[in-house]
N, C-alpha and C positions, 0 to 999 in steps of 0.2 A: 504493500500500500504506500501511496505517496506520503512521505513524512508521517508514518503511522504513529510513532511515539509522540511527536509534537501534537498531532491532531487529537490523539486520545487524551492528552493532558489538557488541551484547550477546551475540548468538549466537556470534560469533567468539571472544569472551572465554570463554564457557562451554565452547566446543568445545576450547579449549586445555587447560582444566582436566581434562575427562573423558578427554583423550588423553595427559595427563602421565604419565611413568613413576612419579612419586611426588609426594605433596603435602607440600611443605615451605614454609618462610618465603619463599623466592625465588619459588616458584610463586604463592603467595597475593599477594605484592607486585605481581607482573606482572598478576595478575587485577584487583587494586584499581586499578592505573594505567589499564588498559583501560576499566574501568567509569567511572572519573573522567573520562577523555577523552570517552567517549560521552555521559555525562550533562551535562557542561559544554557540549558542542556542541549539545545539545538545550535549552539555556537553563535548566537546573535551577539553583536557587539554590545558591551556593557553600557556604553553611553546611550545607545539607542533604547536599550531596555529601561534605563532610568528615565529617559525622556518620555517614553510611552507610559510608564507607571505614573509619572506626575500628571500627565494629561488625562489619563483615565480617572485618577482621583479627583482632579479638579472638575472635570466635566460631569462625572457621575453624581457628585454631591451638590454642585452649584448650578448647573444648567436647569432651566425649567423644563420639566418633562411634558412633552405634548402627548406622549404615549403613556401607558402605565409604567410605574417606576422600574420594574424588572426589565421590560422590553427596552426602556430607555438605556439602561446600563449595557445590555447586550448590543444595542446599536452603537454605543460609544466604543466598545471593545472592537467591534467589526471595523469601524471607521479608522480607529487608531492603528490597528494591524495593517490596514490598507495603506496607511501613510508610510510605514517602514518598509513595506514590500516594494513600493515604487511603481514606476510605469512599465508598460509593455512596449515592445517594438513592433510596429505594424508592418508585416510583409504582405504586400498586395497580391491578390490572385490574378496575375496577368503575366504576359511574356516578359522575361527578364533573365539576366545573367547573374549568377550567385557564386562568389568565391567563399570557400569554407576553410578556415585555418585554426590551428591550436597546437598545444604541446603534445608530445607523445603520451599515450595512455589516457587521454581525455575522452576517448570514444568518438573521435572525429570521423573515422572511416565508416562506422556503423551509422553515425548521424547523417552522413551523405545519403545513404540508402534510405533511411527513415524519411528524410526530407523529400526525396524523389517520390516515395510512396504517398506522402502527404499530398503533394501536388497532383499526383495521378488520381487519387481518390476525390479530388476537387474538380476533376474533369479536364485538367490541363495535360499536355504531352511533355513530360520531363525527359531529359537525357543526362547521363553522368559522364564527366571527363575526369580521369585521374591524372593529375600533373605531378604526382610524387614519383620522381625519377630515381629516388635513392632506395626505395623499398619495394621491389617487385612483389614480395609476398603480400604486402598490404594491398597492392593493386589487384592481385589475384583474389584476395578476400572480397574486395569491393565488386569485382567482376561477378563472382559467384552470388553475392547478395542481389545484384541487379538482375541476374538471370532468374533468381528466385521470385522477384516481384514483377518481372516482365518489363524492365526498363532498359533501353539501349545504353551501351557502355563503350567507351573508347579510352585507350591509354597509350596509343602509339606502339603497341607491342611490348610494353614494359612487363606485363604479367607473364609473358612467355620466357622471361629471363629470371624467374624466381629461382632461388637456390635449389629447390627440389627438382625443378624441370631441368635446369642446366647441369646439375650434378648427375642426373640420369643419362644425359646425352653427351656431355663433354668432360665429366669427371671432376670439375671444380666449380661448384655453384657460387661460392663467395667471390672468387676472382671475376667471374663473368658478371655478377651483379654489380661489382665496383666498376668494371670496364664499361658496362652499359650506361651507368649514371653519368659518365664523363662524355659520352657520345651524344646524348639527347638532353636538351634543356627543357625546363618546365614550361617556358613561354612557347616554345615550338609545339609541344604536345597540346597545350591549351588552345592555341590558334588553329591548329589542324582539326582539333575536336570541334571547335565552333563552326568551322567550314563544313565539316561532315554532318553536323546536327543543325544546320541553318534553319530547317523547316520546323524544328521543335520549339515548343513554347518556353520551357524553362531549362536553361543549361546550368547544371551544377558542377562546379570545378573543385575537386579535392586537391589539397596542396600537401607538401611535405611537412611533417611535424619535427620538432626538436625536443631535446631534453630541457632546454631553457631558451629564452628569447635571445638568440645569438644574432650577431650582426649579419652573417651570411643569409640567415632566414629572413631578416627584415629586408635586405636588398632584393632577395628573390620575390618576396611578396609585393614590394614596390614595383618591380619590373612587371609582374603579372598584372597588377592593378592598372598600370599605365597601358599595357598592351591590350588587355581584355576590356577595360572600362566597364566593370560590373555595376549593376544597379544596387546590389546588396553585397556587403562584406560581413560574414557571420563568424564570430569567434565561438569556438566550442570550449567550454569549461567543465571540469569535473566538480560536481557539487561537494565531493568529499573534502575539498581543500578549504571549505568553510570561509572564514573571513579573508583568506588569502585571495579569494576571487576578485576582490576589489583591486589589489595590486596588479594582478595579471591583466585585468580588463583595462586599467588605466595605461599600462605599458604598451599593450597592443594598439590601443586607441591613439596614443601619441605617435606610435611608429607608422601605422598604415591607415588609421581611421576605421572604426567599425560602425556598422548600422544596426547590429543586433547581436544577441548572445543566445547560444543554445546551451542550456544547463543540463548536463547528463547525470545519470546514476542517481536520480532523485529518489528512487525506491530503495536504495541500499545503503544509505548513510544517515547518520543522526545529525550531520552538519549542514543539511540542505537549507535549513532556515537561515543559518549564518551566511551561506553563499548568496541566497536571495536578497537578504538585507544589505549585504556588502556591495553587491552589484548596483543596488538602488542608489548608492552614493556616487556612482560614475555617470558619465554623460550618455552611456548606452543603456537601452532597455532590453529586457529579456524577450526573445521572440518565441522560443520553443522550450519545452521540457522533455528530457528523455526519462521515461518512467519504467524501463525494464530492458531486458536483453533481446527481446524479440523485435523484429523490424516494425511491428505494428505499435509498439509501446512508445508513442510519441504524440505530443499534443501541443496545441498553441497555448501560449501563456496569456491568460486573462486575469489580472490581479483580483478583480471583484469576485469572479467565479472561484478562483483559487482559495481565497480567504473564506468564502462561503462554505466550501467543502471542508476546509480545516476545522471549522466550527460546527460541522454536522448539519448545516443548513441546506445542503444539496446544491446541485448545479443542473437544473432541469433544462437549461438552454443547450448545454453541451450534450445532454442525453438526447435531446431532439435531433441535434445535428448528427450524432452518431447513428441514430435510427434512420435518418434520411439517407445517409451514405450507404447503410446496410441495404436499404430498399433498392437504391439505384444499382448496387452490385448484383442483387438478386434478379432485378428486372433485365439487366444486361446479360447475365448468364442464361436466363430463360428466353432470350431473344424476344422480349416484349410480351411473353405470355403472362396472363394474369394468374397468379397463384396465391396461396394463402399467406404469402409473405407480407401482404397488406397489414397483417396483425403486428408486424414489427414496428411500424411507425406510430401507431396510436391515432392515425388520421386516415380517413378514407376507407377504413375497414370495419367490419362488424365486430371483430374481436380485438378491440383496441388494447394495447399494452397498458396495464394498470389504469383502466378506464374509470371514469368518475362513478359509474354504476357499480363496478366491483368494489371500489373503495367505500362508498357510502352504505352499501348493503351488508358489508362485512361477511359475506358468504363466499367461500373459496374452496372449491372441490379439488380432488386429485386430477380431474380432467383439466381444470383451469391451470393447475400447477404445471402439467406437462406442456400445455400450449405456451405458457409464459416462458418456461425454461428453454423450449425449442426456439422461440423467437429471440430471447436474450442471447443464446449461444451464437446466433448469426451476427449479433451486434458486437461481440467481443467478450472479454473476461467478465464473468458475472459479478465478481467482487468490485471491480472497477465501476461497473454500472450502478451497483448498490450505493457506492459512495456518492453518487450524483443525486440520490434521493434525500429529501430532508428528514433524516432519521435521528437527528441530534437529541431529541427529547424522548426517544422511545426505548432507550436502553437495549438496543439490539447489537450484540457483539458479532462483528463480521469475522468469523473464524475462517482461516485460509482453507482448510480441508473441505469445508462445507461448500466452497464455491468452485471446486474443480469440476465443472460440468462439461464433460467431454461427450463426443458423439457416442462412444461406447457405453458411457453411463446412461445416456438417454435411451439407448436401445434396451438396456436392462430395466430401466424405469417402465418402458412401454410393455415389456414382457411381464413385469409384476402386475401392472394395471390390467393386462389381458387376463390375468389369473384371479382377478377380483370380481366380486358380484357387483351389480349395479348399485346396490345399497351401500356397499363399502366405498365405491368410487364417489358417491354423493355425500356420505357421512363417514369420513375417515376415523372419527373418534370411536366408532364401534369396533375397530380392529384391535383385538386383544392378542395375547401371546399365542393361543392356539390358531387363530386366524393367520398370524404372521408365519407360523410354521407351515400352514397349508399353502399360503401364497408362495413361499420360498420353494416348496417342493414342486408346485405347479409351474413355476417360471424358470426353474433350473438355477436359482440364485440362493444366497445364504440368508439366514434370518437377520444378520447384521446389515446386509444390503437393503432388505425391506425396511428395517428400522431407520436406516439413513433416509430413505424416501419419505417416510412419515415425518422425520425430523425436518427435512426440507419444507414439507407442507406446513408444519406448525410455525416455522420461522416466517414463511411468506404470509401466512394467514395473520399472524400477529402484526407484521409490518403493515399490511393493508388495513387492518382494524385501527391501528394507531394513526395512520394517515387519514382515515375517514373521520376519526374523532377529532384529529387536529384541524381538519377542514371545517368542522362544526364548532371549533373553539372549545372542545370539552376536555382536552388533555392538558392539564397544567404542566407547564414546562415544554409543551410542544406547540399547542395552539398559540399560547402567549408568545413563544419564541418566534413563531411565524408572523404574528402581528407586529413584532418588534423589528422586522427587517426593513431595510431601505426600500423605497417604492419600486425600483427596478427588479428587486428580488421578489417582492410581493406579487408582481405581475407574472413572474415565472410560475409561482406556486398556485395561481388561480386556475 
């Protein structure tokens, strides 16, 4: 999960506020201490933590609340966290040339493939050019990633000189790799790639990394920048460096000028909050976040949506965008044939994902569960999607194992349901131990797997009931939390 530890701490702090009997100085001080602890553990700069603490104290106790007091405090926390995260860098969805650079180990090569897939999913035609003439193995990796996502790739033949290939054919891979790097320049490869991909919309140029910001790297980047004249210059930074992200961003910006930052490995470090806040002190904004090792684990950075998810308020706008992209892919794969994939978007279909009727009626059968899981699986990892729902006040623990919904698991779920009676499908609560054993025998599965299916159902049913009650304003700490959101978030939740 994206900054899981920080998010869990912040959600806990907010939950205490919305459940407090009254909002007084003691309640606010406890909230501030919880937030301080969470931010410091995430490697956020101490001076920023102090500044945020003072502003939360002052605004929470002195400002006149136009909302109820609890909602006002939550709104203050949201707005102050938004201040320290800073702005985003807008990368337009139009034809352009993009140069990507960064230090070795930052995730630059994978980020180029992720960036290409992002533009492809938005309906543009991307192409990737590898101008790293020093590391044929990296070029080979990027080539394979591009083949995987169906994006054209060019490197001037660099990948054919990787150590593994040349060692097999000529006996000394390292010498051939070094010799090749002296024969071909990065500028030549980039310009030839641009000529080759002239008819493509987005040309993404990967560059050589270094262990540090060395003079020869700066000179090569300046030469590439002058020859290519890119519209975007994106710096890739590893979120694990925490506060050091500020120094790296400033150094690269002074050297070549950057238009945006890709912050990688946000799922695997406790210092991501520090990196985010550090970058906010520079002239560059964050354009994208790398949220995992898969090529699909990549998202545009929207500060308001990001903070909303951290606090458990959801991100319904991003959820809708993911659903729309999933529907487009489904329609394209089916050559325009109308299928039940209309259920994925929640619009234009009879079986809308998490429809208002489902939420308000509080009834959720096993048949409903299967349809929702099947639709969600097409959209992406279930856990990531659940984080986009406003579950902050519902005490739902998003356990990793529960959300590994694979195609194989769905097949097993279907087999189990086929072994159930109509009554069991419509009223899962009647399924006791003896029925579980019968279902397991009839479906060729284990009792543990049947119990897992029922656990999924209870979790989803609880979530829907909570959302329904929150919509009616009946869940304290959930409905109140929703009423406390800024107007743009309230519009998403309606």
